[in-house]
PDB file of N, CA, C and O in Angstrom, chain B, residues numbered from 101:
ATOM      1  N   LEU B 101     110.690  98.712 111.226  1.00  0.00           N
ATOM      2  CA  LEU B 101     110.813  98.619 109.007  1.00  0.00           C
ATOM      3  C   LEU B 101     111.135 100.382 108.586  1.00  0.00           C
ATOM      4  O   LEU B 101     111.725 100.749 107.570  1.00  0.00           O
ATOM      5  N   ARG B 102     110.559 101.305 109.686  1.00  0.00           N
ATOM      6  CA  ARG B 102     110.663 102.437 108.991  1.00  0.00           C
ATOM      7  C   ARG B 102     112.145 102.847 109.135  1.00  0.00           C
ATOM      8  O   ARG B 102     112.484 103.846 108.501  1.00  0.00           O
ATOM      9  N   GLY B 103     113.058 102.225 109.869  1.00  0.00           N
ATOM     10  CA  GLY B 103     114.924 102.707 109.527  1.00  0.00           C
ATOM     11  C   GLY B 103     115.049 102.280 108.541  1.00  0.00           C
ATOM     12  O   GLY B 103     115.856 102.954 107.901  1.00  0.00           O
ATOM     13  N   ILE B 104     114.567 101.236 107.851  1.00  0.00           N
ATOM     14  CA  ILE B 104     115.464 100.353 106.991  1.00  0.00           C
ATOM     15  C   ILE B 104     115.496 101.761 105.635  1.00  0.00           C
ATOM     16  O   ILE B 104     116.580 102.138 105.190  1.00  0.00           O
ATOM     17  N   TYR B 105     114.388 102.272 105.228  1.00  0.00           N
ATOM     18  CA  TYR B 105     114.442 103.309 104.345  1.00  0.00           C
ATOM     19  C   TYR B 105     115.802 104.475 105.042  1.00  0.00           C
ATOM     20  O   TYR B 105     116.718 105.075 104.480  1.00  0.00           O
ATOM     21  N   GLY B 106     115.588 104.437 105.741  1.00  0.00           N
ATOM     22  CA  GLY B 106     116.590 106.177 106.448  1.00  0.00           C
ATOM     23  C   GLY B 106     118.087 105.137 105.856  1.00  0.00           C
ATOM     24  O   GLY B 106     118.853 105.646 105.038  1.00  0.00           O
ATOM     25  N   LEU B 107     118.329 103.764 106.358  1.00  0.00           N
ATOM     26  CA  LEU B 107     119.615 102.810 106.180  1.00  0.00           C
ATOM     27  C   LEU B 107     120.059 103.530 104.135  1.00  0.00           C
ATOM     28  O   LEU B 107     121.195 103.699 103.692  1.00  0.00           O
ATOM     29  N   VAL B 108     119.277 103.678 103.687  1.00  0.00           N
ATOM     30  CA  VAL B 108     118.973 103.626 102.095  1.00  0.00           C
ATOM     31  C   VAL B 108     119.686 104.605 101.751  1.00  0.00           C
ATOM     32  O   VAL B 108     120.744 104.723 101.134  1.00  0.00           O
ATOM     33  N   VAL B 109     118.914 105.348 102.267  1.00  0.00           N
ATOM     34  CA  VAL B 109     119.247 107.808 102.173  1.00  0.00           C
ATOM     35  C   VAL B 109     120.389 107.238 102.438  1.00  0.00           C
ATOM     36  O   VAL B 109     121.276 107.222 101.585  1.00  0.00           O
ATOM     37  N   ALA B 110     120.543 106.723 103.565  1.00  0.00           N
ATOM     38  CA  ALA B 110     122.396 106.935 104.042  1.00  0.00           C
ATOM     39  C   ALA B 110     123.228 106.978 103.296  1.00  0.00           C
ATOM     40  O   ALA B 110     124.064 107.859 103.092  1.00  0.00           O
ATOM     41  N   MET B 111     122.903 105.088 102.368  1.00  0.00           N
ATOM     42  CA  MET B 111     123.860 104.625 102.073  1.00  0.00           C
ATOM     43  C   MET B 111     124.369 105.607 100.986  1.00  0.00           C
ATOM     44  O   MET B 111     125.542 105.944 100.829  1.00  0.00           O
ATOM     45  N   VAL B 112     122.907 106.159  99.993  1.00  0.00           N
ATOM     46  CA  VAL B 112     122.559 106.386  98.582  1.00  0.00           C
ATOM     47  C   VAL B 112     124.015 108.005  99.170  1.00  0.00           C
ATOM     48  O   VAL B 112     125.086 108.213  98.600  1.00  0.00           O
ATOM     49  N   LEU B 113     123.602 108.584 100.062  1.00  0.00           N
ATOM     50  CA  LEU B 113     124.132 110.022 100.067  1.00  0.00           C
ATOM     51  C   LEU B 113     125.685 109.744 100.747  1.00  0.00           C
ATOM     52  O   LEU B 113     126.357 110.726 101.064  1.00  0.00           O
ATOM     53  N   ARG B 114     126.142 108.564 100.925  1.00  0.00           N
ATOM     54  CA  ARG B 114     127.475 108.033 101.196  1.00  0.00           C
ATOM     55  C   ARG B 114     128.255 108.112  99.866  1.00  0.00           C
ATOM     56  O   ARG B 114     129.266 108.804  99.748  1.00  0.00           O
ATOM     57  N   ASN B 115     127.745 107.385  98.897  1.00  0.00           N
ATOM     58  CA  ASN B 115     128.436 107.704  97.821  1.00  0.00           C
ATOM     59  C   ASN B 115     128.347 108.817  97.214  1.00  0.00           C
ATOM     60  O   ASN B 115     128.999 108.928  96.175  1.00  0.00           O
ATOM     61  N   LYS B 116     127.731 109.671  97.560  1.00  0.00           N
ATOM     62  CA  LYS B 116     127.540 110.781  96.718  1.00  0.00           C
ATOM     63  C   LYS B 116     128.612 111.908  97.269  1.00  0.00           C
ATOM     64  O   LYS B 116     129.313 112.595  96.526  1.00  0.00           O
ATOM     65  N   VAL B 117     128.608 111.978  98.925  1.00  0.00           N
ATOM     66  CA  VAL B 117     129.783 112.806  99.461  1.00  0.00           C
ATOM     67  C   VAL B 117     131.370 112.415  98.803  1.00  0.00           C
ATOM     68  O   VAL B 117     131.986 111.364  98.984  1.00  0.00           O
ATOM     69  N   LYS B 118     131.824 113.672  97.947  1.00  0.00           N
ATOM     70  CA  LYS B 118     132.624 113.469  97.541  1.00  0.00           C
ATOM     71  C   LYS B 118     133.839 114.901  97.518  1.00  0.00           C
ATOM     72  O   LYS B 118     133.190 115.904  97.218  1.00  0.00           O
ATOM     73  N   PRO B 119     134.624 115.090  97.634  1.00  0.00           N
ATOM     74  CA  PRO B 119     134.541 116.291  97.682  1.00  0.00           C
ATOM     75  C   PRO B 119     135.605 117.491  96.006  1.00  0.00           C
ATOM     76  O   PRO B 119     136.812 117.333  95.819  1.00  0.00           O
ATOM     77  N   THR B 120     134.976 118.226  95.368  1.00  0.00           N
ATOM     78  CA  THR B 120     135.250 118.382  94.611  1.00  0.00           C
ATOM     79  C   THR B 120     136.866 119.211  94.376  1.00  0.00           C
ATOM     80  O   THR B 120     137.925 119.163  95.001  1.00  0.00           O
ATOM     81  N   SER B 121     136.514 119.782  93.440  1.00  0.00           N
ATOM     82  CA  SER B 121     138.587 119.676  92.627  1.00  0.00           C
ATOM     83  C   SER B 121     138.895 120.742  93.540  1.00  0.00           C
ATOM     84  O   SER B 121     139.923 120.576  94.197  1.00  0.00           O
ATOM     85  N   SER B 122     138.203 121.864  93.746  1.00  0.00           N
ATOM     86  CA  SER B 122     139.142 122.699  95.175  1.00  0.00           C
ATOM     87  C   SER B 122     139.503 121.786  96.438  1.00  0.00           C
ATOM     88  O   SER B 122     140.143 122.119  97.435  1.00  0.00           O
ATOM     89  N   GLY B 123     138.883 120.455  96.114  1.00  0.00           N
ATOM     90  CA  GLY B 123     139.268 120.224  97.635  1.00  0.00           C
ATOM     91  C   GLY B 123     137.828 120.073  98.892  1.00  0.00           C
ATOM     92  O   GLY B 123     137.942 119.520  99.986  1.00  0.00           O
ATOM     93  N   GLU B 124     137.037 120.474  98.560  1.00  0.00           N
ATOM     94  CA  GLU B 124     135.807 121.308  99.565  1.00  0.00           C
ATOM     95  C   GLU B 124     134.482 120.795  99.241  1.00  0.00           C
ATOM     96  O   GLU B 124     133.990 120.677  98.119  1.00  0.00           O
ATOM     97  N   TYR B 125     134.089 120.573 100.108  1.00  0.00           N
ATOM     98  CA  TYR B 125     133.050 119.722  99.686  1.00  0.00           C
ATOM     99  C   TYR B 125     131.568 121.153  99.622  1.00  0.00           C
ATOM    100  O   TYR B 125     131.446 121.938 100.563  1.00  0.00           O
ATOM    101  N   ASP B 126     130.713 121.207  98.486  1.00  0.00           N
ATOM    102  CA  ASP B 126     130.373 122.106  98.333  1.00  0.00           C
ATOM    103  C   ASP B 126     128.836 122.909  99.549  1.00  0.00           C
ATOM    104  O   ASP B 126     127.946 122.388 100.221  1.00  0.00           O
ATOM    105  N   LEU B 127     129.035 123.593  99.417  1.00  0.00           N
ATOM    106  CA  LEU B 127     127.658 123.839 100.322  1.00  0.00           C
ATOM    107  C   LEU B 127     126.053 123.588  99.587  1.00  0.00           C
ATOM    108  O   LEU B 127     125.070 123.099 100.144  1.00  0.00           O
ATOM    109  N   TYR B 128     126.134 123.972  98.512  1.00  0.00           N
ATOM    110  CA  TYR B 128     124.656 123.357  97.960  1.00  0.00           C
ATOM    111  C   TYR B 128     124.460 121.739  98.415  1.00  0.00           C
ATOM    112  O   TYR B 128     123.555 121.010  98.822  1.00  0.00           O
ATOM    113  N   LYS B 129     125.831 121.655  98.097  1.00  0.00           N
ATOM    114  CA  LYS B 129     125.684 119.666  97.802  1.00  0.00           C
ATOM    115  C   LYS B 129     125.492 119.578  99.562  1.00  0.00           C
ATOM    116  O   LYS B 129     124.716 118.673  99.870  1.00  0.00           O
ATOM    117  N   GLY B 130     125.886 120.118 100.395  1.00  0.00           N
ATOM    118  CA  GLY B 130     126.156 119.575 101.479  1.00  0.00           C
ATOM    119  C   GLY B 130     124.171 120.204 101.975  1.00  0.00           C
ATOM    120  O   GLY B 130     123.473 119.346 102.515  1.00  0.00           O
ATOM    121  N   PHE B 131     123.711 121.227 101.792  1.00  0.00           N
ATOM    122  CA  PHE B 131     122.722 121.307 102.036  1.00  0.00           C
ATOM    123  C   PHE B 131     121.385 120.332 101.324  1.00  0.00           C
ATOM    124  O   PHE B 131     120.363 120.024 101.937  1.00  0.00           O
ATOM    125  N   SER B 132     121.658 120.011 100.093  1.00  0.00           N
ATOM    126  CA  SER B 132     120.757 119.096  99.159  1.00  0.00           C
ATOM    127  C   SER B 132     120.441 117.572 100.238  1.00  0.00           C
ATOM    128  O   SER B 132     119.373 117.180 100.708  1.00  0.00           O
ATOM    129  N   HIS B 133     121.965 116.928 100.372  1.00  0.00           N
ATOM    130  CA  HIS B 133     122.048 115.929 100.836  1.00  0.00           C
ATOM    131  C   HIS B 133     121.728 116.323 102.652  1.00  0.00           C
ATOM    132  O   HIS B 133     121.697 115.267 103.283  1.00  0.00           O
ATOM    133  N   LEU B 134     121.610 116.960 103.117  1.00  0.00           N
ATOM    134  CA  LEU B 134     120.736 117.635 104.791  1.00  0.00           C
ATOM    135  C   LEU B 134     119.435 117.364 104.096  1.00  0.00           C
ATOM    136  O   LEU B 134     119.046 116.198 104.167  1.00  0.00           O
ATOM    137  N   ALA B 135     118.688 118.217 103.439  1.00  0.00           N
ATOM    138  CA  ALA B 135     117.301 118.212 102.820  1.00  0.00           C
ATOM    139  C   ALA B 135     116.930 116.622 102.462  1.00  0.00           C
ATOM    140  O   ALA B 135     116.002 115.995 102.974  1.00  0.00           O
ATOM    141  N   ALA B 136     117.507 116.311 101.851  1.00  0.00           N
ATOM    142  CA  ALA B 136     117.103 114.403 101.577  1.00  0.00           C
ATOM    143  C   ALA B 136     117.044 113.396 102.860  1.00  0.00           C
ATOM    144  O   ALA B 136     116.380 112.368 102.987  1.00  0.00           O
ATOM    145  N   GLY B 137     118.016 114.065 103.838  1.00  0.00           N
ATOM    146  CA  GLY B 137     118.043 113.101 104.985  1.00  0.00           C
ATOM    147  C   GLY B 137     116.905 113.746 105.814  1.00  0.00           C
ATOM    148  O   GLY B 137     116.081 113.002 106.347  1.00  0.00           O
ATOM    149  N   LEU B 138     116.831 114.846 105.926  1.00  0.00           N
ATOM    150  CA  LEU B 138     115.202 115.755 106.391  1.00  0.00           C
ATOM    151  C   LEU B 138     114.084 114.962 105.991  1.00  0.00           C
ATOM    152  O   LEU B 138     113.379 114.243 106.699  1.00  0.00           O
ATOM    153  N   THR B 139     114.016 115.169 104.837  1.00  0.00           N
ATOM    154  CA  THR B 139     112.824 114.724 104.038  1.00  0.00           C
ATOM    155  C   THR B 139     112.343 113.015 104.801  1.00  0.00           C
ATOM    156  O   THR B 139     111.369 112.696 105.483  1.00  0.00           O
ATOM    157  N   CYS B 140     113.520 112.221 104.299  1.00  0.00           N
ATOM    158  CA  CYS B 140     113.182 110.897 105.325  1.00  0.00           C
ATOM    159  C   CYS B 140     113.160 110.844 106.300  1.00  0.00           C
ATOM    160  O   CYS B 140     112.384 109.946 106.623  1.00  0.00           O
ATOM    161  N   GLY B 141     113.852 111.599 107.632  1.00  0.00           N
ATOM    162  CA  GLY B 141     113.394 111.265 108.933  1.00  0.00           C
ATOM    163  C   GLY B 141     111.876 111.535 108.971  1.00  0.00           C
ATOM    164  O   GLY B 141     110.983 110.732 109.241  1.00  0.00           O
ATOM    165  N   LEU B 142     111.778 112.795 108.653  1.00  0.00           N
ATOM    166  CA  LEU B 142     110.559 113.344 108.981  1.00  0.00           C
ATOM    167  C   LEU B 142     109.223 112.857 108.590  1.00  0.00           C
ATOM    168  O   LEU B 142     108.218 112.843 109.300  1.00  0.00           O
ATOM    169  N   CYS B 143     109.369 112.367 107.090  1.00  0.00           N
ATOM    170  CA  CYS B 143     108.531 111.183 106.565  1.00  0.00           C
ATOM    171  C   CYS B 143     108.337 109.837 107.345  1.00  0.00           C
ATOM    172  O   CYS B 143     107.353 109.101 107.418  1.00  0.00           O
ATOM    173  N   GLY B 144     109.508 109.752 107.870  1.00  0.00           N
ATOM    174  CA  GLY B 144     109.456 108.570 108.757  1.00  0.00           C
ATOM    175  C   GLY B 144     108.585 108.532 110.280  1.00  0.00           C
ATOM    176  O   GLY B 144     108.005 107.594 110.826  1.00  0.00           O
ATOM    177  N   LEU B 145     108.757 109.920 110.687  1.00  0.00           N
ATOM    178  CA  LEU B 145     108.512 110.265 112.131  1.00  0.00           C
ATOM    179  C   LEU B 145     106.517 110.523 111.872  1.00  0.00           C
ATOM    180  O   LEU B 145     105.641 110.265 112.698  1.00  0.00           O
ATOM    181  N   GLY B 146     106.357 111.043 110.585  1.00  0.00           N
ATOM    182  CA  GLY B 146     105.057 111.262 110.340  1.00  0.00           C
ATOM    183  C   GLY B 146     104.138 109.208 110.313  1.00  0.00           C
ATOM    184  O   GLY B 146     103.214 108.696 110.945  1.00  0.00           O
ATOM    185  N   ALA B 147     105.151 108.682 109.161  1.00  0.00           N
ATOM    186  CA  ALA B 147     104.509 107.278 109.233  1.00  0.00           C
ATOM    187  C   ALA B 147     104.322 106.713 110.589  1.00  0.00           C
ATOM    188  O   ALA B 147     103.180 106.681 111.047  1.00  0.00           O
ATOM    189  N   GLY B 148     105.183 106.324 111.187  1.00  0.00           N
ATOM    190  CA  GLY B 148     105.461 105.965 112.442  1.00  0.00           C
ATOM    191  C   GLY B 148     104.558 107.048 113.592  1.00  0.00           C
ATOM    192  O   GLY B 148     104.721 106.744 114.774  1.00  0.00           O
ATOM    193  N   TYR B 149     103.851 107.981 113.379  1.00  0.00           N
ATOM    194  CA  TYR B 149     103.300 108.288 114.509  1.00  0.00           C
ATOM    195  C   TYR B 149     101.637 108.101 114.078  1.00  0.00           C
ATOM    196  O   TYR B 149     100.861 108.139 115.033  1.00  0.00           O
ATOM    197  N   ALA B 150     100.883 107.850 112.358  1.00  0.00           N
ATOM    198  CA  ALA B 150     100.618 107.556 111.864  1.00  0.00           C
ATOM    199  C   ALA B 150      99.742 105.700 112.490  1.00  0.00           C
ATOM    200  O   ALA B 150      98.704 105.233 112.960  1.00  0.00           O
ATOM    201  N   ILE B 151     100.900 105.380 112.098  1.00  0.00           N
ATOM    202  CA  ILE B 151     101.103 104.018 112.119  1.00  0.00           C
ATOM    203  C   ILE B 151     100.438 103.602 114.183  1.00  0.00           C
ATOM    204  O   ILE B 151      99.782 102.635 114.571  1.00  0.00           O
ATOM    205  N   GLY B 152     100.798 104.383 114.717  1.00  0.00           N
ATOM    206  CA  GLY B 152     100.433 104.454 116.344  1.00  0.00           C
ATOM    207  C   GLY B 152      98.991 104.969 116.193  1.00  0.00           C
ATOM    208  O   GLY B 152      98.307 104.282 116.951  1.00  0.00           O
ATOM    209  N   ILE B 153      98.203 105.888 115.543  1.00  0.00           N
ATOM    210  CA  ILE B 153      96.894 105.777 115.815  1.00  0.00           C
ATOM    211  C   ILE B 153      96.332 104.995 115.657  1.00  0.00           C
ATOM    212  O   ILE B 153      95.684 104.423 116.534  1.00  0.00           O
ATOM    213  N   VAL B 154      96.393 104.570 114.036  1.00  0.00           N
ATOM    214  CA  VAL B 154      96.047 103.581 113.652  1.00  0.00           C
ATOM    215  C   VAL B 154      95.862 102.219 114.563  1.00  0.00           C
ATOM    216  O   VAL B 154      94.748 101.756 114.811  1.00  0.00           O
ATOM    217  N   GLY B 155      97.024 101.671 115.005  1.00  0.00           N
ATOM    218  CA  GLY B 155      96.836 100.750 115.661  1.00  0.00           C
ATOM    219  C   GLY B 155      96.407 100.811 116.951  1.00  0.00           C
ATOM    220  O   GLY B 155      95.951  99.857 117.581  1.00  0.00           O
ATOM    221  N   ASP B 156      96.509 101.616 117.241  1.00  0.00           N
ATOM    222  CA  ASP B 156      95.734 101.646 119.034  1.00  0.00           C
ATOM    223  C   ASP B 156      94.018 101.959 118.679  1.00  0.00           C
ATOM    224  O   ASP B 156      93.170 101.454 119.415  1.00  0.00           O
ATOM    225  N   ALA B 157      93.700 102.630 117.768  1.00  0.00           N
ATOM    226  CA  ALA B 157      91.674 102.791 117.255  1.00  0.00           C
ATOM    227  C   ALA B 157      91.664 101.433 116.836  1.00  0.00           C
ATOM    228  O   ALA B 157      90.782 100.697 117.281  1.00  0.00           O
ATOM    229  N   GLY B 158      92.944 100.771 115.649  1.00  0.00           N
ATOM    230  CA  GLY B 158      91.979  99.251 115.395  1.00  0.00           C
ATOM    231  C   GLY B 158      92.236  98.753 116.514  1.00  0.00           C
ATOM    232  O   GLY B 158      91.112  98.707 117.013  1.00  0.00           O
ATOM    233  N   VAL B 159      93.027  98.292 117.362  1.00  0.00           N
ATOM    234  CA  VAL B 159      93.063  97.397 118.755  1.00  0.00           C
ATOM    235  C   VAL B 159      91.933  97.450 119.470  1.00  0.00           C
ATOM    236  O   VAL B 159      91.116  96.568 119.733  1.00  0.00           O
ATOM    237  N   ARG B 160      91.966  98.284 119.680  1.00  0.00           N
ATOM    238  CA  ARG B 160      90.012  98.703 120.682  1.00  0.00           C
ATOM    239  C   ARG B 160      89.007  98.436 119.238  1.00  0.00           C
ATOM    240  O   ARG B 160      88.000  97.767 119.473  1.00  0.00           O
ATOM    241  N   GLY B 161      89.104  98.680 118.461  1.00  0.00           N
ATOM    242  CA  GLY B 161      88.010  98.352 117.480  1.00  0.00           C
ATOM    243  C   GLY B 161      88.052  97.355 117.419  1.00  0.00           C
ATOM    244  O   GLY B 161      86.957  96.802 117.527  1.00  0.00           O
ATOM    245  N   ASN B 162      89.412  96.345 117.190  1.00  0.00           N
ATOM    246  CA  ASN B 162      88.913  94.865 117.106  1.00  0.00           C
ATOM    247  C   ASN B 162      88.098  94.096 118.035  1.00  0.00           C
ATOM    248  O   ASN B 162      87.151  93.327 117.869  1.00  0.00           O
ATOM    249  N   ALA B 163      88.992  94.693 119.491  1.00  0.00           N
ATOM    250  CA  ALA B 163      88.078  93.845 120.524  1.00  0.00           C
ATOM    251  C   ALA B 163      86.922  94.335 120.633  1.00  0.00           C
ATOM    252  O   ALA B 163      86.304  93.850 121.581  1.00  0.00           O
ATOM    253  N   GLN B 164      86.413  95.043 120.095  1.00  0.00           N
ATOM    254  CA  GLN B 164      84.663  95.137 120.237  1.00  0.00           C
ATOM    255  C   GLN B 164      84.211  94.675 119.085  1.00  0.00           C
ATOM    256  O   GLN B 164      83.152  94.106 119.348  1.00  0.00           O
ATOM    257  N   GLN B 165      84.491  94.586 117.638  1.00  0.00           N
ATOM    258  CA  GLN B 165      84.186  93.907 116.588  1.00  0.00           C
ATOM    259  C   GLN B 165      84.826  92.988 116.371  1.00  0.00           C
ATOM    260  O   GLN B 165      83.832  92.331 116.063  1.00  0.00           O
ATOM    261  N   PRO B 166      85.553  92.353 116.250  1.00  0.00           N
ATOM    262  CA  PRO B 166      86.380  91.151 115.501  1.00  0.00           C
ATOM    263  C   PRO B 166      86.512  91.094 113.825  1.00  0.00           C
ATOM    264  O   PRO B 166      87.283  90.458 113.106  1.00  0.00           O
ATOM    265  N   ARG B 167      85.501  91.969 113.537  1.00  0.00           N
ATOM    266  CA  ARG B 167      85.573  92.055 111.791  1.00  0.00           C
ATOM    267  C   ARG B 167      86.467  92.505 111.619  1.00  0.00           C
ATOM    268  O   ARG B 167      87.329  91.964 110.926  1.00  0.00           O
ATOM    269  N   LEU B 168      86.642  93.806 112.242  1.00  0.00           N
ATOM    270  CA  LEU B 168      87.408  95.108 111.803  1.00  0.00           C
ATOM    271  C   LEU B 168      88.937  94.254 111.480  1.00  0.00           C
ATOM    272  O   LEU B 168      89.837  94.935 110.990  1.00  0.00           O
ATOM    273  N   PHE B 169      89.128  93.212 111.678  1.00  0.00           N
ATOM    274  CA  PHE B 169      90.518  92.714 111.587  1.00  0.00           C
ATOM    275  C   PHE B 169      91.212  93.070 110.278  1.00  0.00           C
ATOM    276  O   PHE B 169      92.196  93.805 110.197  1.00  0.00           O
ATOM    277  N   VAL B 170      90.583  92.458 109.240  1.00  0.00           N
ATOM    278  CA  VAL B 170      91.161  92.807 107.973  1.00  0.00           C
ATOM    279  C   VAL B 170      91.204  94.304 107.347  1.00  0.00           C
ATOM    280  O   VAL B 170      92.019  94.618 106.479  1.00  0.00           O
ATOM    281  N   GLY B 171      90.051  95.363 107.988  1.00  0.00           N
ATOM    282  CA  GLY B 171      90.138  96.782 107.125  1.00  0.00           C
ATOM    283  C   GLY B 171      91.395  97.026 108.337  1.00  0.00           C
ATOM    284  O   GLY B 171      92.217  97.495 107.550  1.00  0.00           O
ATOM    285  N   MET B 172      91.950  97.039 109.359  1.00  0.00           N
ATOM    286  CA  MET B 172      92.968  97.397 110.024  1.00  0.00           C
ATOM    287  C   MET B 172      93.820  97.083 109.465  1.00  0.00           C
ATOM    288  O   MET B 172      94.492  98.071 109.169  1.00  0.00           O
ATOM    289  N   ILE B 173      94.289  96.065 109.057  1.00  0.00           N
ATOM    290  CA  ILE B 173      96.012  95.295 108.899  1.00  0.00           C
ATOM    291  C   ILE B 173      95.732  96.019 106.960  1.00  0.00           C
ATOM    292  O   ILE B 173      96.786  96.396 106.448  1.00  0.00           O
ATOM    293  N   LEU B 174      94.804  96.124 106.306  1.00  0.00           N
ATOM    294  CA  LEU B 174      95.028  97.117 105.186  1.00  0.00           C
ATOM    295  C   LEU B 174      95.311  98.738 105.781  1.00  0.00           C
ATOM    296  O   LEU B 174      96.277  99.363 105.344  1.00  0.00           O
ATOM    297  N   ILE B 175      94.607  99.205 106.562  1.00  0.00           N
ATOM    298  CA  ILE B 175      95.171 101.144 106.660  1.00  0.00           C
ATOM    299  C   ILE B 175      96.386 100.834 107.389  1.00  0.00           C
ATOM    300  O   ILE B 175      97.070 101.852 107.277  1.00  0.00           O
ATOM    301  N   LEU B 176      96.970 100.056 108.015  1.00  0.00           N
ATOM    302  CA  LEU B 176      98.377  99.858 108.553  1.00  0.00           C
ATOM    303  C   LEU B 176      99.205  99.408 107.396  1.00  0.00           C
ATOM    304  O   LEU B 176     100.371  99.784 107.515  1.00  0.00           O
ATOM    305  N   ILE B 177      99.073  99.027 106.795  1.00  0.00           N
ATOM    306  CA  ILE B 177      99.759  98.010 106.001  1.00  0.00           C
ATOM    307  C   ILE B 177     100.650 100.067 104.614  1.00  0.00           C
ATOM    308  O   ILE B 177     101.775 100.482 104.336  1.00  0.00           O
ATOM    309  N   PHE B 178      98.560 100.728 104.165  1.00  0.00           N
ATOM    310  CA  PHE B 178      98.893 102.130 103.679  1.00  0.00           C
ATOM    311  C   PHE B 178      99.848 102.721 104.030  1.00  0.00           C
ATOM    312  O   PHE B 178     100.814 103.271 103.500  1.00  0.00           O
ATOM    313  N   SER B 179      99.005 102.333 106.214  1.00  0.00           N
ATOM    314  CA  SER B 179     100.472 103.757 106.709  1.00  0.00           C
ATOM    315  C   SER B 179     101.237 104.043 107.065  1.00  0.00           C
ATOM    316  O   SER B 179     101.640 105.007 107.717  1.00  0.00           O
ATOM    317  N   GLU B 180     101.938 102.350 106.276  1.00  0.00           N
ATOM    318  CA  GLU B 180     103.497 102.093 106.603  1.00  0.00           C
ATOM    319  C   GLU B 180     103.823 102.930 105.453  1.00  0.00           C
ATOM    320  O   GLU B 180     104.665 103.820 105.573  1.00  0.00           O
ATOM    321  N   VAL B 181     103.095 102.671 104.115  1.00  0.00           N
ATOM    322  CA  VAL B 181     103.641 103.187 102.827  1.00  0.00           C
ATOM    323  C   VAL B 181     103.838 104.405 102.864  1.00  0.00           C
ATOM    324  O   VAL B 181     104.288 104.987 101.877  1.00  0.00           O
TER     325      VAL B 181
END
């Protein structure tokens, strides 16, 4: 699911990449698009890492206490967002 956000950002940036009147792609626009892509990618990486940690601890906790299932799912949803 994390990759869908990257796809949305890529499509938005794809529509914004247009040459200027001089026929070149501005350095400012290039760096701003790079920063947008890096921001989306690094946020996805951090969210994926959080989901992995919460999922591992949640599965282990759920094996010991089945009551923790609903709480684990809620924490996974919040770490996804």
